[in-house]
N, C-alpha and C positions, 0 to 999 in steps of 0.2 A: 397594528400590528399583531396579526394572528397569532392563536395558539401556537407552541414549538410542534415539530411533527413528531409525530412518533416514531420509534426504529421499528417498523414492519415494510414488508415487500416481499415479493412471491417468496414462498420454501422458507421465510422466517420462523421461525418458532419462538412463541410466547408464552410464559407465565402470566394469565390475567387473574390478579384479584378484584371482586368488586364488592362494595362492602355497603348496608343499609346509612342509610343518613345518621350521624350521632348513635351508632350503634343499632341502632331499631331493626324491628324487624320484617325480613324481605318475604319472608313465607310462616303463616299463621298454620297451617294446615297441609296433609297429605293432597288435599286438592290443587291447593296451592302449586305445593311442587310437580305434580303432574300437570297441569296446563302448562309451569315453565319446559317442563323438558319436553310437551308436545311444541311448543315456542320454540324450543332449540332445534329440535328435527327439521322442522321448516325453516329455521334461519339457515343452517346445513344445508339443506339443501340447495336453497336460491342464492348460495356465495361459494359454496365448492368448499366452502373451511375445513380444516383437519380437527377432530378431537380428539387425543389419546387419553387425557384423564380428566375427570372433574368433580367435582364434589359440592352439594350444596346443603349448606350451615344455614343455623337460624336467622343470621345476620350478615353473611356472606357467602360469596361463590367462588370456586377455582375453577382455572379451564388450564389445561395445558394445549396448545392449539397451534397448529401450523398453517400461513397464510397459502390462499391458493391464487389466481387471478383478482378477486375481488378482494379490497384493504380489510383487516382485520376490525377497523374502525367503524366499516359499515354492516358488518356481521350485527358488531356490538350493542352499535345504535338500533338496529332491527329490535334485536333480541330486547335491551332493557327498558327501550319507549313501548313496548307491547304489553310488556311485563306491567310493570308503573301503570300504566293506562287500566289494565286489568286489576291491581292490586286496590286502586284508590276508587276504582268506579266498585269494586267489591265492597271494600270496608267504610264507605263513604269518607275519605279522605280528601284532601289538597295538598300539594304542594310534592316535592322530589322525592324521591322513594332511595334515591340512589347516594351515596356522599361524592361529592362533587365528581371528578373524572377518574373512573378507573384507573386501575394501576395495571402497567404493563412491562415484563423484562425480558428484553433478548437475550433466550438461551443461546449457549453455543450445545448445541443439540448431542454431538457423539461423546461431549463429558457428562452430560446432566438431566438428560431426557430419562433413563432409568431411575435416578435419584427423587427426579419430581414427581414422576409417575406413583413411584411410591410415598412420597411425602403427601401430595394432593390425596391419595387414597385412603392414608392413615389417618386423616383430620379426625371424619369422627368418631375413632377409637382415643385420639387424643385429647377430644373434646367430653368423653365421658356417654357420648350420647349413645355408644356402644360400649359392651363390656368385656369384649374379646376380640379375638380375629374369627371366630366359628361366627360370630353372633354379624361381624363387618361382611362377613359370608351371605348374608341372608340381609345385608342391610339394602333396599331398592333405590337410597341417591346417592352412590357415585358409582365412579366407570367402574371400580373392582368388581362389582357382583358382572357385571356389561362383560368384562375380559373370562371370568371363572364358565357364566352361561354362556355358550355360543347363539347367535341371534338377538339374543333380549332383547339388546338395543343394536340395531344394525346401522345407524348412524353415527357410532363411535367406532373409532378405527384400532378394534382390538385384537384382529388378527395383523396388523404392522407390529403393535405391541408385542404379540407373539411371537413374531419375525424375526427380536431381537434376539429370539433363545433359541436354539438349538435342540433339534430333538421331534418326533410327531407331537401331536398335541396334547395328548394326554401327559406325556415328558413337558412338555413347554407347562402346561400349565401348573406342576410339579415344583418345577425351577422357579416359575412367577411367585407360586406361593411360598417356596424358602427364602427368596430374596425381598421378598413382603414382609414375612417374618425376622429375616436376620438373614445377612450375606457380609461378612466379611471384605469379600472382593468391590461391594458397593458399599461405603460408608457411607454414614447418613451427614449430612454437614448441619449445621448449625440453623434453626428455624431463620432466624433474623438473615442468615444467608439468602434463604431461597424463598423468601419474601422481600427482599431490600435490594437483591443482588449483589453483586462480589467487589463492580466498577460501579460509579458514576459519574456521569457526566454534567456540566453544567458551565456556567460562565467562567467559571474557576481550573476551565479543562478536565480532564479524564483523573478522576480519585478512588481510590479503595475504597472500599466501606470501613475501614480501619482509620484510613486517614478523615476521612468526613467527620466521623465520631469524635477524633481529637481535635479539628480542626472547628470544629462547629458549624460545620458548613451548610446543612440539610435544605438551608433554604436557595440553595443554589443549584440545585438538584432538579434538570428535565429529563433526562433518561437514566434508566435501570440496566444493566447488563449482565447475566451470571455468565460468568464465563474466566478462563485465564487470560495473564494478562496480553498477549499477543492477537487473543482474538477481541478484545477490549479496545485495544491501538488500533487494529485493522476496520473496527465497526467508526471510531472516533474519526480516521481519517475518511471514511465513507462521506459518513455524513458533514464535515466539513467540505468536499468537495461537489455535493449534491448542490445542484443548482436551488436558490431558494430559503435552502435549511439556514439553522441560523441557532447559536446557541442564547439564549436570554440572558442581556447584561442588567443588571440588578440599577449601575449608575443612570442605566439611562430608561428604566423604570421610574425611576424618583423624579425624572426631569421630567416626563409625563405625566407621574403623580399632581406634582407641583401647578404644571398648568393647567390638569384637568381644574383644580382647586381655584386657581384664578381665574377661568371660565365661571366658576359657582360662585363666586364672589360677585363677578359685573353682572350677571344674566339673573341669580336669584338674588345676590346680596346677604349671601349666608358665607359666614367666615369659618374657617376651619373646627375653630371652638364651637362654633355654634353645630355644624355640622356632626362632632361628635358627642355632644352633649344630650342628645336625644330630644330635643325640643320636637315640639308637637304641630310649630306651624305647618301652611300648606309650602312655604317655600322651601324650609327644610328639609322635608318630605320629597320633596323632589327632588331635592337636590341629592340627600341619599341613595336614591331610586335610579337617578342618573348617575352618580360616582359606581354602586355598585354592579347595574349595568356594562358600566365602561370597563370597567377593571378586570373582572369578570369573564366576560362574554367575549369582548373584546382583546384585551390585554394580555387573557388566559392566568391572572392569578388565581389561586387557590381561594379557597373561600376564608381560611382560617387567616393569611394574610392578611385577602381585601378587611375581614372584622377588625382585627388591630388596629388597621389605618383608621377605622370608621367607629370604634366602640362598640362594635354590634356579635353578637353571636353569630356562627354558621349558619344557622336557619335564618336568622337576622337578614342576613346578606343575601339569601338564597330567595328567600319574601321580596325582600325591596325589589331587587331586580327582575325576577319577576311580575311586579307590581309597574315599570318602568314602561312610561308611555311614548313612544316616540314619535316623535314631529322630523318634517325635513329639515329643519333647522339643528335641531341636538344631533340627530342623525349625522349631520355634515360637520359639527363642531367634534361630535368624539371620531370620527374617522380624521379629520382633520389633525387632530391631536395625537392621536395614538400612530399612526403611520408616520411622524417626521422623525 
């Protein structure tokens, strides 16, 4: 059973958040940021994706995008794989740079586009990287400066953002600065809603952010939506109707986990207790690698959830999955078990 499909199609708008693994840095100096921006420009040119807003933070990145003919996932794969390879080579490190999968929140553009542009571009100010809006206007690592100075980042959809504001360009810049600073007609939403979504989809159906918190169902979330209830219901109906689309069922996952554990016991003679005891025998190590790979790469489980099953940290799960050596026999076993 593969990972659940993302909510993405042509003209879909997504708020994308990419975080460094275990809150680690993904940029250490301006050379890293310049290299990332150069790669970003190439990926936009190759995929035709539209970027309305962006911000490079020390350990995470925000994008506000509109998908073209090529899926968002292809754009992100090109961008993140390239930067991870560059970063690991430069700093002589190994392993994953980014935390699990990036977060993408499907956005109701007509309602939230401007709100998100403001939120994303204010990130360095809120984080204390810059101390004033004036300084933010000179800070090179967000799309804010790209809107203020025409042609600075030609790959950014700055003019499309300004087209949302009436008047000639100087008037638009004035109005843009006004709403960035304060505009009661565009109220600021809570940060949690902007980075988590207002509605969430999972095996329990469509829930509001408040319901998820009250019912403590965060582990069931597969898709995030920022929009009103009508928009959320429309998206829910759409993905249910899509051929091959599904919402993961946790009870089904538990059955698969049990079958994987049964296979491990038969193949390596390793019980679940031994598997989680961090024993150093060759058999237990190979079994953990097999289980990490199957759960993360085939079943689509998070590093955290997988770590709870195996008594490992997120980094430990990543390392184990990376060490897994697939044979035809083991590959066939994983496919047979996870696709039932």
